N, C-alpha and C positions, 0 to 999 in steps of 0.2 A: 505494499500499500503507500501509496505517495505522501509524505508529510504535508503540513501545510505550506513550510516556505518551498517544497521542492515541484506541488503539484503544478501541472501546465497552465499560464496565463489563460486567460481567452483567448483566440485566435486574433483578436481585432485590437487587443491593447499590446501581444507580443509584437504584430506587427506594425506599430506605432513605433515601439521601442526599437525596433530592429531599423524603422525610418530615419528616426532618431539622430542614432547611434553611427548608420550610415553617414548620410547627410553631415554631420558634425567631422567624422572623420576625413570625407572627403575631401572639404573644405581645409581642413588643417595641412593634410599631405599634396592639394593643389597647389599653398602655401610654399611647403616645404619643397616641394620638386621644383616647382616655377623658377625657384632660385638657383637649383643646380643645372638646370635645362639654360638659366641666363649668363650663370658662370661659366657653360663649354660655349656658350656660341657668343656674345657681346661685353661680360664685365673686364676682361681681359683687356681690351682696348678702351673702353670707359673709364677706369678705374685701376689701374696698370697700364697705361698708354707706353711710357717709357723703356719698358720689357721687350725683351724677344718674344714672339705671339706665342710662341710653345712655354716659355718661361712665363711668361703674363697670363697664359690659362691653370701653369701649377699652382701660383700665387692667387688665382682666382679660385682654386679648387682649395686653398688653405682656408680663404675667407667660409666657402661650403663646409669643409671639415670641422671649423669651429663650432658650427652649431650644433654638431652630434657631442660634442666636448660638455654643452651644457643642459646633453638631455639625462646625465646620471642624474643631475644637480634639482632637474625637474622631476624627475623619477622618486628621489627622496623627500621632496616638500610636498609636493599632490599625494604620494603615496600614504605619506604621514595622516597629512588631513583626509586623504578621501578615505583611510582606515577610521577615521575618527570623527569626521564629520558627515560621510558620504559620497557619494559617486558624483550625486548630478551637482552639486555645486560646486567641484573641482573641475567638471566638464565644459562648464559654461565660462569659470574664468580662463582657461587654458585655450577655448575658440575666442574670447576679447584679446588676450594676449596677442598668439597668433596673427589674428586677423588688423591686431592693428600695426602689427613690427613691418608687416605685411605691405600693407597701405603706406606707413612711412616709406619704404624703401621706393615706392613709386616716387614720390615727390625729395629725392634726395637729390641732391647737386652732384655732378661728374667730378672727376679728377680736373677737368680742365677749367671745371668755376672754381674749388674750393680749396684744389690742390691734394696735398697729402691726409683730410682732413677728409675727404670722402671715403675712402676706404676702411678708415677706421671707425667711422660712422656706419659704415656698411657692417662691417664687422660685428659691432654694438649690437643690430638690430638683426643680425642671423644670430648672435647668442638668447637674442630673447626667443625668437623662434624653437631654437633649439629646445630654451627652457619651457614654454608650450608643450610643444611633441613629447616631449618626456614625462608630461601627467598626464598627455589625453590617451596615451594607447590604453594603457591600462585601466584607464576608470568606461573605455568604449567597449571595449571586451566584455569587462565584468558586468557590465548595466544587463547586457545579454546574455552573457553566460546566467547570471544569477536570477535573470526572468525566466528564461526560458527552460521547453520541456528537456528533461534530461537525456530522454532518452535520442532526440534529435539536436542536442547540445551543440557537438561539432559542427552541423550543416547552421544550425539560426547563429552560432560565434562564429562562424567562419563572414558572416556577412558585412561586417564591421571591418573585417581584413580587406574586403571588397574596393574600401575607401582610398587604399594606397592606389591600388592600377585605375580607380577612377580618378583621381586627381591627377595622376600622372595624364590619361585620358584630357580631361579637361587642361590642365596646363599645356600638355603638348600640343592639344588641339587649338588654342588660344596661337600659342607661338607661331604653329603652323600658318594660321589663317591669317595674321599679321607679315608674315615673312612673304610668304605670297603675295598678297594685295601692296604691299610697302615695298619701295627700293630701299638698296642696303644702308642707304643715308636716311632715310627717314625713320627707319627703324631703328636706326645706332643714335641717332636725332632724338627722336621721343616716342618711338612706337615701343620697344619697350615696357615703355613706366605704361603702358594699359593695363596688360594683365593684373598687374601688381596694384594697379588703385580700382580695378573689378573685384579686390578681395575683400574690400568694404560691402556693397552691395551684399557678397554671398555671406558673408558673419551676418548681417541683418536677419536673411533667412534661416541661417545654423541657429541661431538664438531665438528665433521664435518657435522652430521644432524644439530645441532641447528645453526648453523651458514650460513644455507641456507634457512632460512624462512624469510619473514617479518614480520616487527612489527604488533602488533594488531590496525586495522582502525580504531576501538571505541578509542582508546586511542589518535592517529592522532588527528582524529577530538574534542575531548578535547580537546590537548595542543595546538591546532590551537587558537579552543575559549576563553583558559585562556591566550596565548597570547594578544591575542585580547583587553584582560578585561585588562591586567596588567597598561593600561595606566591610566584607571580611579580607580581600586582598587587591592591593594596589597593582592595578594594571601597565604594564611595560610599556614604553614605546615600541610602536611597530616591526620598525628594522631594528632593536633589539631581539624579538622574539623570532622575528625574519631568522636573524643570525646566529639564532642559537638551538631554532629546533627545524629551521630550512637550509641551512647551508649547503646541503647535498643538493637539493632542490632549483637553487640557484646558478650552483655552477653546471647544473646540466641545462638549463636555460641558456645560460653563457654559451657553453659549448653548441647548441641546437641554433643559436643566429648566427653562426661565423658563416656558413656555406649559404644560408638563406639571406643573409645583409649582405657579403659580398659582391655574391652573384647576381644581385638584383641593380646595385648601384653600378657594375662591370658592365650589364647590360641596356641598361637603360641612360647612365650619365655618361659615362664613359666612351661608348660606343661615338656618341656625336663627336667626338674628337677623333676617334680611330677611324669611323668612315671617311669624316672631310679630309682628314690629314695623310691617312697611310693606301685607302682605300679610293682615293679620285672622288668619292660620291658628294652630292651638296647637301649643304645642309637643309633645304628643304626635302629631298629625299630621305635623309637620315631620321626626320622628325618624322615625317611619314609613314616610315616602317614602326618606329614606335608608337605611333597612334595605332594605328593596324592591331600590334601585337598585344599595346596594353587592352584593346577591348574583347581578345580573346582572353587573356590573365584574367578581366574580371568575371568572364563568364564562366572561366571553368573553376574558378575558387569554390563556390559555394558545392559544387561537382565533388570535389576533392573534399570538402568537408563532412559533406554527407556519405563518403567510401569511410571516414575514419570513425563514424556512428557505426560502421558495421564491423568493419576488419578492426580498427583501435587505430590509436592517436599515431602510437610508432612504427608499426608496418608504411603507412600513408609517407610519413617523415622521411623514412629510410630511404624508399625510393624515391623521392625528392632531391634527395642528398647525393645519391650514386650516381641520380640521373644527371643532373649539374655539373658533376664531375666528368662524367663521359662525355656530354656534349659539347664540354670547351672548345678543343679542337675541331670540330667540326663547326663550330659558329664561329671561328675566325676565317677557316678556310673557303665558308661561304659569301663570310663579309669582304674576303680580299676579291671575290671575282667581279665584285662591283653592280653586278646583277639586281636590280630591286627585288625582283620576286626572291632569289638567294638572301637578301639582306631581311625582307620578310621574314623566310621560312627561320633564317637563325633567330633570331630576334623572339618569335611568336613561342619554337619549340623552347627557348629558354625560360622564357615566362612560363607557360605550362608546367614544367617541370619545376620551376620556382614555389608555382602556388601548390604543389604537394608538400613543401612544408611551408608553405605559409597560412592555406586553409585551416590546417587542425592545431596552427601554434595557439590560436585563441583559447581554446578549448581545452588544449594540451597545460600551457600554463596556468590557467584559473585552475584547472584541478591539483596543481599542486601544492597548493598555500592551503590553510584554515580561512577563512572569513574576515576575522578582524587584522588579520595581515597580509590577505590577497590581495590589495592593488600594491601595497608596499613590495612583496618579493615579487609578484607579476612584473611589476616596474623596474625594479631593480636587476632581478636578471636579464630583460629585455631591452634595457636603454645602458647600463656597463657593459654590456656587450659591443653595442653600437659606437662607444666611441674606438674599440678595435678592430671590427668588422667595417660597418659603413663607411664610419667617418673616413678614414685614408683610404677606402678602396681606389676612389679615381685618382686622388693623387698618386699612391702609388701604382698603377696601372700606367697612369701619363706619365710618370718616371722611368718605369721600367722599359716604356715606350720608347722614349728619348734616351735613353745610354744604352740599348742593343738593338731598337730598332728593328723590332721584330715583336710578333703577336707569341710565341712560345713560353717567355718567362712569365706574361700573362696570366697565361694559361693553368699553368704550371701554378700560378699562387693561387687563382680559384680554386684547384683541386685538391690542394693542400687543405685550404679551407672544409671541402667536402669530407675529406680522410678527418677532421676534426670533430664534425658534425656527426659523422656516421658512430666514432668513438662514444660522442658524451650522449648520443639519444640510444645507442642498443643499450648503454650502460643505465639506463632509466626504467623504472617499473611503467608500466601500462596503467594509465587513470581513465580510461575511457567510463569504468563503472563509479568512479567515485561520486558522494552525495553534497555536493556545495552548500549543503546547510550544516553537514558536521564540520562545529565551530570551534573543537577541541585539536588544541596543535599536537602533530602526530609526533607524540613520544614515544617511547616503547617501539611495539609493532604495531599499535591501532592504527595506524595510517595503511599499513600493507595490510592490516585483515581489512579494511575500507576497501581497499583497491583490489584486491582478490575476491572479494564477495560476488557471487552469482549477479546476472544484470536483473533477472528476475525479482532476485530477494533487495536491490537497491534503488530500482525503481518505484 
């Protein structure tokens, strides 16, 4: 029998919650990816004009990486207060911070106007973006995971994950449209600002939808139990409890993210550099390929999530990690042909395999942690890994290309990350049958028994 906390909500309510999380994450990823695409295409000329083009791109990607450095801080702060105050309040704050920073980038003077102050201001706004995104992911996936039907948690929790390709699709689509309509001079002069300024409109829409949903019932139950215990036991800070009870899960989550994070940014951000400089492809062609592949990526993520409900989180995740590693050499070989069809095939297959890791990740990480430390645990595991994985990925790939003039070292770099992820996920426990209403930290063997319980007993 389902407990009240884990009973499926009415379909209309669940769909509204999923929609709110999806739209919010789409907007935040739009803001984040827009920066990455602009860094690859124009920021080297606008903010680092005195550098060699490839060096300017490296410096541009360095400011891109800085945003990842702020994500662990965002995970700590948002995780702490999200576990104390609730998921909804922190998600509204993260959306405001991200949207405000992105809108401000659209108004930012360039190096030609204010000199070296321009890249400094750009870096500060990128830090705000990273801080906000560090708190966004955990709250969005938990809001759906903790509302959703336990039997289909992988499917429902994968929908906020589609916010990443949706944001990529939206950011790349806007940039592709502008580069098609405007001359290079017009785009470099003022056209690049338009997609950043559009973020202001998107944030208003996102806030209206996010404010309409209720707090997670699982969190409400855990909060009530915590309040009842306060008279007897002083509650520790969530981060302390995570490091005491869930340190192994944090390490597993960090390892699981290595291939997922590195491969994604190589496939979607670095490709704009590699295809245009090494394969002789126009930036419009490269953007269109990423645009088409992102649409397919969006479509397959819920399918991978549903599959994880049937066969488990670990098998699906491992398929993605192994697949991405095996695909890297064909990926670059196809791009090197310079053909548009081959470019689409390379990126699309790469993102489909990435989706096998990204789709079950939301449910997988949510199921690792107890309720009153779940926001902190999931966020810390996910965002601390991004510093070592996604943050330097385009930077490392660009540096390898500059040093060796070949894609082989870059492919080996992604393959090494895939090996790390395979080891981490293989060492993890299957979490598919865990009950998210279990607010007791997994001391001793309690969590193992919960994880091993048969599906009909845990439903």
